[in-house]
C-alpha positions in Angstrom: 0.0 0.0 0.0 1.4 3.4 -1.0 1.8 6.3 1.4 -1.0 8.1 -0.3 -3.3 5.1 0.0 -2.5 5.0 3.7 -3.2 8.7 4.0 -6.5 8.3 2.3 -7.5 5.3 4.5 -6.7 7.2 7.7 -8.7 10.3 6.6 -11.6 8.2 5.4 -11.5 6.7 8.9 -11.5 10.1 10.6 -14.3 11.3 8.3 -16.5 8.3 9.1 -16.0 8.6 12.9 -15.6 12.3 13.9 -14.9 14.4 10.8 -15.1 17.9 12.4 -12.9 17.0 15.3 -10.3 15.4 13.0 -9.9 18.8 11.3 -10.1 21.0 14.4 -8.7 18.8 17.2 -10.1 20.8 20.2 -10.4 18.4 23.1 -13.7 20.0 24.2 -15.3 19.1 20.9 -14.3 15.5 20.6 -16.9 12.8 20.0 -18.9 14.9 17.4 -19.4 17.8 19.8 -18.7 20.5 17.2 -21.8 22.2 15.9 -21.6 23.3 12.2 -22.0 26.9 13.2 -19.1 26.9 15.6 -16.9 24.8 13.3 -17.3 27.0 10.2 -16.9 30.1 12.4 -13.3 29.0 13.0 -12.7 29.1 9.3 -14.0 32.7 9.0 -11.7 33.7 11.9 -8.6 32.1 10.3 -9.2 33.4 6.8 -9.9 36.8 8.2 -6.5 36.9 9.9 -4.8 35.6 6.8 -6.4 38.3 4.6 -5.4 41.0 7.1 -1.8 39.7 7.1 -1.6 39.7 3.3 -2.8 43.3 3.3 -0.2 44.2 5.9 2.4 42.9 3.5 1.3 45.4 0.9 0.0 42.6 -1.4 -3.2 42.8 -3.4 -5.3 39.8 -4.4 -7.2 39.4 -7.7 -10.7 39.2 -6.3 -12.1 38.2 -9.7 -10.0 35.0 -9.9 -10.8 31.6 -8.4 -9.3 30.6 -5.0 -8.2 27.1 -4.0 -8.2 25.4 -0.6 -5.9 22.4 -0.7 -6.8 19.7 1.8 -10.2 21.2 2.3 -11.8 18.5 4.5 -15.5 19.4 4.8 -14.9 22.9 3.4 -14.1 24.9 6.6 -11.8 27.2 4.8 -13.3 26.9 1.4 -16.5 28.3 2.8 -14.7 31.2 4.4 -12.8 32.0 1.2 -16.2 32.4 -0.6 -16.6 35.6 1.3 -13.7 37.0 -0.7 -13.7 35.2 -4.1 -16.5 34.5 -6.6 -15.3 30.9 -7.2 -13.6 28.7 -4.6 -12.3 25.2 -5.0 -11.7 22.7 -2.2 -9.5 19.7 -2.9 -9.2 16.6 -0.7 -8.0 13.0 -0.8 -11.0 11.7 1.2 -14.2 10.8 -0.7 -16.2 11.1 2.5 -14.8 14.5 3.4 -15.7 15.7 -0.2 -19.2 14.3 0.1 -19.7 16.1 3.5 -18.2 19.3 2.1 -20.8 19.3 -0.7 -23.6 18.7 1.8 -22.5 21.3 4.3 -22.0 24.0 1.7 -25.1 23.7 -0.5 -26.0 27.2 0.5 -22.7 28.5 -1.0 -22.9 28.2 -4.8 -19.4 29.7 -5.1 -17.9 26.6 -3.4 -16.9 23.6 -5.5 -15.2 20.4 -4.3 -12.9 18.0 -6.1 -11.7 14.6 -5.0 -8.0 14.2 -5.8 -6.4 10.8 -5.1 -3.2 11.5 -7.1 0.2 13.0 -6.2 -0.5 15.8 -8.7 -3.3 18.2 -9.5 -3.9 17.3 -13.1 -7.6 18.3 -12.8 -6.5 21.9 -12.7 -4.9 23.7 -15.7 -1.8 25.9 -15.5 -2.5 29.4 -14.1 -6.1 28.7 -13.1 -6.3 30.3 -9.6 -5.3 33.6 -8.2 -5.1 32.6 -4.5 -4.2 29.3 -2.8 -4.3 28.6 0.9 -3.5 25.4 2.8 -3.2 25.1 6.6 -2.8 22.1 8.9 -2.7 19.8 5.9 0.8 19.4 4.5 2.0 18.5 8.0 0.1 15.2 7.7 1.7 14.2 4.3 5.0 12.6 3.8 7.7 15.0 2.5 8.1 13.4 -0.9 4.5 14.1 -1.7 4.6 17.6 -0.1 7.3 18.6 -2.6 5.2 17.4 -5.5 2.1 19.2 -4.3 3.9 22.4 -3.6 5.2 22.4 -7.2 1.8 21.6 -8.6 0.2 24.4 -6.6 2.7 26.8 -8.0 1.9 25.5 -11.5 -1.8 26.2 -11.2 -1.3 29.6 -9.7 -1.6 32.5 -12.1 1.1 35.1 -12.6 0.9 37.6 -9.7 -1.1 35.2 -7.7 -0.6 34.6 -4.0 0.1 31.2 -2.3 0.0 31.0 1.5 0.8 27.6 3.1 1.8 26.3 6.5 4.1 23.4 7.4 6.1 22.5 10.5 9.8 23.4 10.5 10.9 20.9 13.1 9.8 19.1 16.3 11.1 20.0 19.7 10.2 17.0 21.9 11.5 15.6 25.1 12.4 11.9 25.4 9.2 11.3 27.4 7.1 12.9 24.7 8.7 10.8 22.0 8.1 7.6 24.1 4.4 8.6 24.5 4.2 9.1 20.7 5.7 5.6 20.1 3.3 4.1 22.5 0.4 5.9 20.7 1.5 4.4 17.4 1.5 0.9 18.9 -2.0 1.4 20.3 -3.2 2.7 16.9 -1.9 -0.5 15.2 -3.7 -2.7 17.8 -6.9 -0.8 17.3 -6.6 -1.3 13.5 -6.1 -5.0 14.0 -9.2 -5.2 16.1 -11.1 -3.1 13.5 -12.6 -1.1 16.3 -14.8 1.8 15.0 -13.0 4.5 17.0 -11.1 7.6 16.1 -8.1 6.0 17.8 -8.0 3.4 15.1 -6.6 5.9 12.6 -3.2 7.6 12.6 -2.7 11.3 12.2 0.9 11.5 11.1 3.0 14.6 11.5 5.9 15.5 9.1 8.3 18.5 9.0 9.8 20.4 6.1 12.6 22.8 7.0 12.6 26.3 5.6 16.0 25.9 3.9 14.6 23.0 1.9 11.5 24.9 1.0 13.7 27.7 -0.3 15.8 25.1 -2.3 12.6 23.6 -3.8 11.4 27.0 -4.9 14.8 28.2 -6.2 14.0 27.0 -9.7 10.4 28.1 -9.7 8.9 31.4 -10.9 8.0 32.5 -7.3 9.2 34.9 -4.7 8.9 34.1 -1.0 7.6 37.4 0.4 7.1 36.4 4.1 7.7 33.6 6.6 6.2 33.7 10.0 6.1 31.4 13.0 2.6 30.4 13.9 0.7 28.3 16.5 -0.9 26.1 13.7 0.8 22.9 14.8 0.0 23.2 18.5 -2.4 20.8 20.1 -6.0 22.0 20.0 -5.5 24.5 17.1 -9.0 25.5 16.0 -8.4 28.3 13.5 -7.3 30.8 16.1 -4.3 31.7 14.0 -1.6 33.6 15.7 1.8 34.8 14.7 4.6 34.1 17.2 7.7 36.1 18.1 9.7 32.9 19.0 9.2 29.2 18.5 7.7 27.0 21.1 10.1 25.2 23.4 8.2 21.9 23.1 6.3 20.4 20.2 6.2 21.3 16.5 7.6 24.6 15.3 5.1 25.8 12.6 5.8 28.3 9.8 3.5 30.1 7.4 4.9 31.0 4.0 3.5 33.7 1.7 4.6 33.3 -1.9 3.9 35.3 -5.0 4.2 33.9 -8.5 6.3 36.2 -10.7 5.5 35.0 -14.2 
């Protein structure tokens, strides 16, 4: 089974058991305690802060062009983007997440959702979209695929378009934390063997991609990295309350948000 197949299997599992919590892992909302109103409000908060930050950088967005939400889940951020763009596309690897996204966003005709089970984005032509956003998504995908997706997202971005994405830089963990993580992996495997219908039966992997390697990847691409900020996006319980940090956390994952502009 390929890594993408495993990724899809895990997120299909999350989608079937507790889809909203799998996206916003707030402990107080576990076991399907998110209401749709509360859940989608977190997307509005997050996108509002992203838009404010883009404006503070002196960048302008083409409000007439489509926007794309990569790893859309049930459309939390796609829905929020439809307040700013006339056409918004959500892309995800989970059929169940895409089905739920379509059901939850029937009242938003600007929102469209596309299942993508490939390691490319061939469904989208070159230069189709003017704005791309992805948050708390790439961190769950193995690095080899992240590299491919980043290059594909640059490909479908139009000249002058803006691409904002988040990915962890590194992990700062104590030996005890790493042991707990290892124990958690063993427990997840046991649950899988037992086929127990529980959120614990599926694994939410975390992967890092250092800034120096991001810059190396983009060095041959027609893009300019405008801004890189530390964020709280990879902290436990992140629920769209996006904040920019002055210094990295002493424990856990160090998350960075990149703002990239396509030059040609």
